[in-house]
Each structure stands twice: as C-alpha cells, then as structure tokens.
C-alpha positions as CSV (number, residue, x, y, z in Angstrom):
1,M,34.8,-68.8,-28.4
2,R,32.0,-69.3,-25.8
3,Y,34.3,-67.8,-23.0
4,K,35.0,-64.8,-25.2
5,L,31.3,-64.2,-25.7
6,W,30.7,-64.4,-22.0
7,G,33.5,-62.0,-21.4
8,V,32.1,-59.5,-23.9
9,F,28.7,-59.9,-22.3
10,L,29.9,-59.3,-18.8
11,L,32.0,-56.3,-19.9
12,F,29.1,-54.8,-21.7
13,T,26.8,-55.3,-18.7
14,F,29.4,-53.8,-16.3
15,G,29.8,-50.9,-18.7
16,L,26.1,-50.3,-18.7
17,G,26.1,-50.3,-14.9
18,L,28.9,-47.6,-14.9
19,V,27.0,-45.5,-17.4
20,S,23.8,-45.8,-15.4
21,A,25.6,-44.9,-12.1
22,C,27.3,-41.9,-13.7
23,F,24.0,-40.8,-15.2
24,A,22.3,-41.1,-11.8
25,Q,25.0,-38.9,-10.2
26,D,24.7,-36.2,-12.8
27,L,20.9,-36.3,-12.8
28,V,20.6,-33.8,-9.9
29,R,23.1,-31.1,-9.1
30,V,23.2,-28.3,-6.6
31,R,24.6,-25.0,-7.9
32,E,26.7,-24.1,-4.9
33,A,27.9,-20.7,-6.2
34,A,24.3,-19.5,-6.4
35,T,23.4,-20.4,-2.8
36,R,22.4,-17.4,-0.7
37,I,21.6,-17.3,3.1
38,Q,19.6,-14.6,4.8
39,F,19.6,-14.5,8.6
40,L,16.4,-13.4,10.3
41,P,15.8,-13.1,14.1
42,D,14.3,-16.6,14.4
43,K,15.4,-18.4,11.3
44,A,17.7,-18.6,8.3
45,V,16.3,-18.6,4.8
46,V,18.5,-20.5,2.3
47,D,18.0,-19.9,-1.4
48,L,19.1,-23.0,-3.4
49,Q,19.3,-23.7,-7.1
50,I,19.0,-27.4,-7.9
51,E,19.4,-28.6,-11.5
52,N,17.4,-31.6,-12.8
53,S,19.0,-32.7,-16.0
54,S,16.2,-35.2,-16.8
55,H,12.9,-34.3,-18.7
56,N,10.7,-35.5,-15.8
57,K,9.7,-34.2,-12.4
58,I,11.6,-35.9,-9.6
59,P,10.4,-36.0,-5.9
60,A,13.3,-35.1,-3.6
61,H,14.1,-34.5,0.1
62,V,16.4,-31.6,0.9
63,Q,18.2,-31.5,4.3
64,L,20.3,-28.5,5.4
65,E,22.5,-28.3,8.5
66,F,24.5,-25.5,10.0
67,L,27.9,-26.8,11.3
68,D,29.9,-24.9,13.8
69,P,33.7,-24.6,13.5
70,R,34.1,-28.0,15.3
71,G,31.7,-29.8,13.0
72,A,28.8,-30.0,15.4
73,V,25.2,-29.6,14.0
74,R,23.8,-26.4,15.5
75,A,20.6,-26.0,13.5
76,Q,18.8,-27.9,10.6
77,G,15.9,-27.7,8.2
78,N,14.2,-30.1,5.8
79,A,11.9,-29.8,2.8
80,E,10.0,-32.2,0.5
81,V,10.1,-30.8,-3.0
82,S,9.3,-31.7,-6.6
83,L,12.2,-31.0,-9.0
84,S,11.0,-29.9,-12.5
85,A,13.3,-30.3,-15.5
86,G,15.9,-27.6,-15.6
87,V,17.0,-25.3,-12.8
88,N,14.8,-25.2,-9.7
89,K,15.0,-22.1,-7.4
90,L,14.0,-23.2,-3.9
91,Q,13.8,-21.6,-0.4
92,V,14.3,-23.7,2.7
93,S,14.0,-22.3,6.2
94,I,16.1,-23.4,9.1
95,P,14.7,-22.5,12.5
96,V,17.4,-20.9,14.7
97,A,16.7,-20.8,18.4
98,T,18.0,-17.9,20.4
99,G,21.6,-18.7,21.4
100,A,21.8,-21.7,19.1
101,V,24.3,-19.8,16.9
102,Q,26.7,-17.1,17.7
103,V,27.1,-13.9,15.8
104,T,30.4,-12.7,17.2
105,G,33.6,-14.3,18.5
106,D,35.7,-17.2,17.3
107,N,32.6,-19.5,17.2
108,S,30.6,-17.0,15.2
109,L,28.4,-17.5,12.1
110,F,31.2,-16.2,10.0
111,W,33.0,-19.6,10.5
112,Y,30.0,-21.8,10.1
113,R,29.4,-24.1,7.2
114,L,26.2,-25.2,5.5
115,R,25.9,-28.9,4.7
116,Y,23.3,-30.0,2.2
117,S,21.9,-33.3,1.1
118,V,19.4,-34.0,-1.6
119,S,17.9,-37.4,-1.7
120,Y,15.8,-38.4,-4.8
121,G,14.5,-41.4,-6.6
122,S,15.5,-42.6,-10.1
123,L,13.3,-42.6,-13.1
124,E,12.6,-46.3,-12.4
125,G,11.5,-45.5,-8.8
126,S,14.6,-46.8,-7.1
127,A,16.6,-44.7,-4.7
128,N,19.9,-43.0,-5.7
129,S,22.8,-41.9,-3.5
130,P,22.1,-38.5,-2.1
131,V,23.8,-35.5,-3.6
132,S,25.7,-33.8,-0.8
133,G,28.3,-31.1,-0.1
134,V,29.4,-28.3,2.2
135,I,29.3,-24.6,1.6
136,S,31.1,-21.8,3.6
137,V,28.4,-19.6,5.2
138,N,30.6,-16.5,5.0
139,G,30.6,-16.6,1.2
140,A,26.9,-17.2,0.8
141,A,25.5,-14.6,3.3
142,P,25.6,-11.1,1.9
143,Q,24.7,-9.7,5.3
144,F,28.2,-10.1,6.7
145,F,30.2,-6.9,6.7
146,E,33.3,-5.3,8.1
147,L,33.8,-1.5,8.7
148,H,36.5,0.9,7.6
149,V,36.7,4.4,9.0
150,A,38.4,7.5,7.6
151,A,38.7,10.7,9.6
152,P,40.9,13.9,9.4
153,M,44.3,13.2,10.9
154,G,44.7,16.6,12.5
155,V,41.8,18.4,14.2
156,R,41.4,21.7,16.1
157,P,39.6,22.2,19.4
158,G,35.9,23.0,18.8
159,G,36.2,22.3,15.1
160,H,33.4,20.7,13.1
161,Y,34.4,17.6,11.0
162,I,33.1,14.7,9.1
163,M,34.3,11.1,9.2
164,R,33.4,8.5,6.6
165,V,32.5,4.9,7.5
166,R,32.3,2.2,4.9
167,A,30.7,-1.3,5.2
168,I,31.9,-4.0,2.8
169,H,31.5,-7.8,2.7
170,P,34.7,-9.4,4.0
171,I,34.9,-12.1,1.3
172,T,33.4,-10.5,-1.9
173,L,34.5,-6.9,-0.9
174,K,31.1,-5.7,-2.3
175,P,29.5,-2.7,-0.5
176,V,26.8,-3.4,2.0
177,A,23.9,-1.0,2.2
178,G,21.6,-0.4,5.1
179,V,24.1,-0.7,7.9
180,E,23.4,1.6,10.8
181,V,26.6,3.2,12.0
182,Q,27.7,5.4,14.9
183,A,31.1,6.4,16.3
184,S,32.5,7.4,19.6
185,L,35.5,9.7,20.2
186,E,37.6,9.2,23.4
187,A,40.3,11.7,24.2
188,D,43.6,10.2,25.6
189,D,43.7,12.3,28.8
190,D,43.0,12.0,32.5
191,E,39.4,13.2,32.1
192,N,38.7,10.3,29.7
193,Q,36.0,12.4,28.1
194,Q,33.9,10.6,25.4
195,L,31.8,12.0,22.6
196,Q,29.1,10.2,20.6
197,T,28.4,11.1,17.0
198,G,25.0,11.0,15.4
199,T,23.9,7.8,13.5
200,G,24.1,7.2,9.8
201,V,23.0,4.5,7.4
202,T,25.3,3.2,4.6
203,D,24.2,3.8,1.1
204,K,24.4,1.5,-2.0
205,R,28.1,2.2,-2.2
206,G,28.5,1.2,1.5
207,F,29.3,4.7,2.7
208,A,27.9,6.8,5.6
209,K,28.9,10.2,6.9
210,L,29.1,11.0,10.6
211,E,29.5,14.6,11.8
212,F,31.3,15.5,15.0
213,T,32.6,18.5,16.9
214,C,36.1,18.1,18.3
215,P,36.3,18.6,22.1
216,E,37.5,22.0,23.3
217,R,40.3,20.7,25.5
218,I,42.2,18.4,23.1
219,G,45.6,20.1,22.8
220,R,47.9,17.8,20.9
221,R,46.4,14.7,22.5
222,S,45.3,11.6,20.6
223,I,41.6,10.8,20.1
224,T,40.5,7.2,19.7
225,V,37.7,6.8,17.2
226,R,35.6,3.7,17.4
227,A,32.9,3.1,14.7
228,T,30.2,0.5,15.3
229,G,27.8,-0.9,12.7
230,K,24.7,-3.0,13.0
231,Q,22.4,-4.7,10.5
232,G,19.9,-7.3,11.7
233,L,21.9,-9.9,13.8
234,F,25.3,-8.7,12.7
235,T,27.6,-6.1,14.3
236,A,31.1,-4.9,13.4
237,E,33.6,-2.4,14.8
238,A,36.5,-0.4,13.4
239,E,39.0,1.7,15.3
240,G,41.4,4.6,14.4
241,N,43.1,7.6,15.8
242,I,43.1,11.4,15.1
243,Y,45.3,14.0,16.7
244,G,45.0,17.5,17.9
245,S,46.8,20.0,15.8
246,R,47.4,22.7,18.5
C-alpha cells in the first residue's frame, strides 16, 4: 500500500510539472500573422504583437535577426519591454548598414527570414525557455511589389497612346500604392532608337497611366516596352512588346 501511495504521489508531482511547463509555454505567444516589416534607408521597423495570457506584467527581452537565404545573420535588433496582460503591440528597430542586405538578386530581401526570440521570467521570478520562431520577410513586408504592364498590341507611327502599369504584392496580390513608375520603348531596328515615357505614381488600386507617342519610323517592327518601378529601397521591372500596324 505504501508503494502505491508513493507511486500516486510521484505521478501527481510529475503531472503538476507537465502542467506547469505547458502553462509556461502558453504564457507568452507571438502573433506571427500580424507581424509587419517596414524598410527605411537605414533601418527596418518591425511591428510585433505579443500576447501575455497572464494577469500580470512580465518583463521580457525581444531579439530579432534577419537571416539571409543561407541562414547567416545579416542584421539584428534588441529591445527590453514590459508585457501587459493581453495583446501588446510593439515596434522594434533593426539597424541596417548600407550594403548589409541586398534589395535585388538571388540574395535579396525577398528571400530573407526574420527570426524572433522572446525571453521572459515566470510569475515566480524564474526564467522560462524563450519563445522563438522564424517568419518569411516577403509575407510580412507590404513594400514588396511586382509590376504588370498592358499596352496596345498594334500602334501607328506618330500615334498617341496610353499604357497601364500595375504594382501588386507578389505574395498577397494586394495592390501597392505610391510606386513611382516609368517606361522605355525601344524599337527593334538598326537605329536602336529609344523613347522614355513620363513618370506616374500608382494609386490605391495599384494602377498608373503612362502616355507615349509612337516613333514615326516604326513600320511593322516590334517595340520592346520596359516598365520600371521604385518605392523606397525597392525596385521592380516588367517587359512586354507592341507592334507597328503599318
């Protein structure tokens, strides 16, 4: 009977330990889907939502790191915070030195990941295991965009036309406003003549209109249209073709 009581006691104690560990893990949680990243010329500002399920304030240390496609840390930021009960909306800055991260190419910011770690103490004052995770930067940064261009298929020499350029987020497909766009038209002939359109800025639906006048000496040749867009650190290009109808 004594052994059975000891067994019940140990099982009860072990069970309390498991409950305590689970409670500690659930005490603080990062709402990953709500994370937003804004890139500025010299830093990145990360908006975090951290949920504290207790009824007390908890001191915490937040560490954020940008990982390149190979997993190397390219930039990092830290913050000491006090987590109130409920959802805490925080902003943490990550200094970004010139050249530390790339905006274009296979090693660009689009392929980076954000690794977070939140260290905090328990209600009794002891340390808990940090809450950590990894978030794709391309899904959290609304500034990323890709361009789509639409122009008349057939044009006449000297004719006046409008092409439409649209900027959308490559992951969410939401329109991106405020992108400055311009296009160049290059005729496929020996003269290699090139024409630059005026500039435009995408509206809240992501659209911008660019006006152009077709070269006089186009004939039935092809014209390559290259649209470029820029917003802050980010640039994107789109290409298409139009043809002379004469």
